[in-house]
C-alpha positions as CSV (number, residue, x, y, z in Angstrom):
1,M,-10.7,28.1,10.5
2,D,-8.3,27.2,13.3
3,F,-5.3,25.0,12.9
4,T,-3.0,23.3,15.4
5,L,0.6,22.5,14.8
6,R,1.0,18.7,15.3
7,K,3.5,15.9,14.7
8,C,2.4,13.1,12.4
9,D,1.6,9.9,14.3
10,N,3.4,7.9,11.6
11,C,6.4,9.9,10.4
12,N,6.8,12.6,13.1
13,K,6.7,15.4,10.4
14,Q,5.2,18.6,11.7
15,Y,2.0,19.9,9.9
16,Y,-1.0,22.0,10.6
17,A,-4.2,20.0,11.3
18,D,-7.7,21.5,11.1
19,N,-9.2,21.7,14.6
20,R,-12.6,20.5,13.3
21,N,-10.9,17.3,12.1
22,L,-9.0,16.8,15.3
23,N,-12.3,17.1,17.2
24,R,-13.7,14.3,15.0
25,G,-10.7,12.1,15.7
26,W,-9.3,12.7,12.2
27,G,-6.2,14.6,11.2
28,L,-3.7,12.5,13.1
29,C,-1.4,12.1,10.2
30,C,0.2,14.6,7.8
31,S,-1.2,12.9,4.6
32,K,-3.4,10.1,3.4
33,R,-0.3,8.1,2.6
34,C,0.9,8.2,6.2
35,A,-2.6,7.5,7.5
36,A,-2.7,4.3,5.4
37,K,0.7,3.2,6.6
38,K,-0.4,3.8,10.2
39,R,-3.6,1.7,9.6
40,E,-1.5,-1.1,8.1
41,K,0.9,-1.2,11.0
42,S,-2.0,-1.3,13.5
43,K,-3.4,-4.6,12.0
44,P,-2.9,-7.6,14.2
45,T,-1.6,-9.6,11.2
46,Y,1.0,-6.9,10.2
47,N,4.3,-8.5,9.3
48,P,7.1,-6.2,8.0
49,Q,8.7,-9.1,6.0
50,T,5.5,-9.7,4.1
51,V,5.2,-6.0,3.3
52,L,8.8,-6.1,1.9
53,E,8.0,-9.1,-0.2
54,N,4.7,-7.7,-1.6
55,N,6.4,-4.4,-2.4
56,Y,9.2,-6.3,-4.3
57,R,6.6,-8.3,-6.3
58,R,4.6,-5.1,-7.0
59,E,7.8,-3.4,-8.4
60,H,8.7,-6.4,-10.6
61,W,5.3,-7.6,-11.6
62,H,6.3,-7.3,-15.3
63,D,9.0,-10.0,-14.7
64,Y,6.4,-12.3,-13.1
65,Q,4.0,-11.8,-16.0
66,K,6.6,-12.7,-18.6
67,Q,7.5,-15.9,-16.6
68,D,3.8,-16.8,-16.5
69,D,3.3,-16.2,-20.2
70,S,6.3,-18.3,-21.1
71,Y,5.0,-21.0,-18.8
72,C,1.7,-21.3,-20.8
73,G,3.4,-20.8,-24.1
74,L,1.8,-17.4,-24.7
75,D,3.9,-14.9,-26.6
76,D,1.2,-12.3,-27.2
77,G,1.0,-11.2,-23.5
78,L,-2.6,-12.4,-22.9
79,D,-3.7,-12.9,-19.3
80,Y,-2.6,-16.3,-18.2
81,L,-5.7,-16.9,-16.1
82,S,-7.9,-16.8,-19.2
83,E,-5.7,-19.3,-21.0
84,C,-4.2,-21.5,-18.3
85,G,-6.6,-21.2,-15.4
86,D,-5.8,-20.3,-11.9
87,K,-2.5,-21.8,-10.7
88,D,-3.3,-21.8,-7.0
């Protein structure tokens, strides 16, 4: 197997990419995580502010769930959609 030293297209970290993957058009990023970030940034609807908001919501989803449960009067932590219906 032959490898080529490359810089990641997303984070500029150096890594060794398999030449077979490079020939297929793969191996452009150092990891699956960087590849996913690169794909996300290439979308026409990409908005960094939306990404920050979604990440904050993802970190604090327990807080939102508690608010939703108290909204419906549920103290046992059941899914609010099954009891209250969709709020959208």
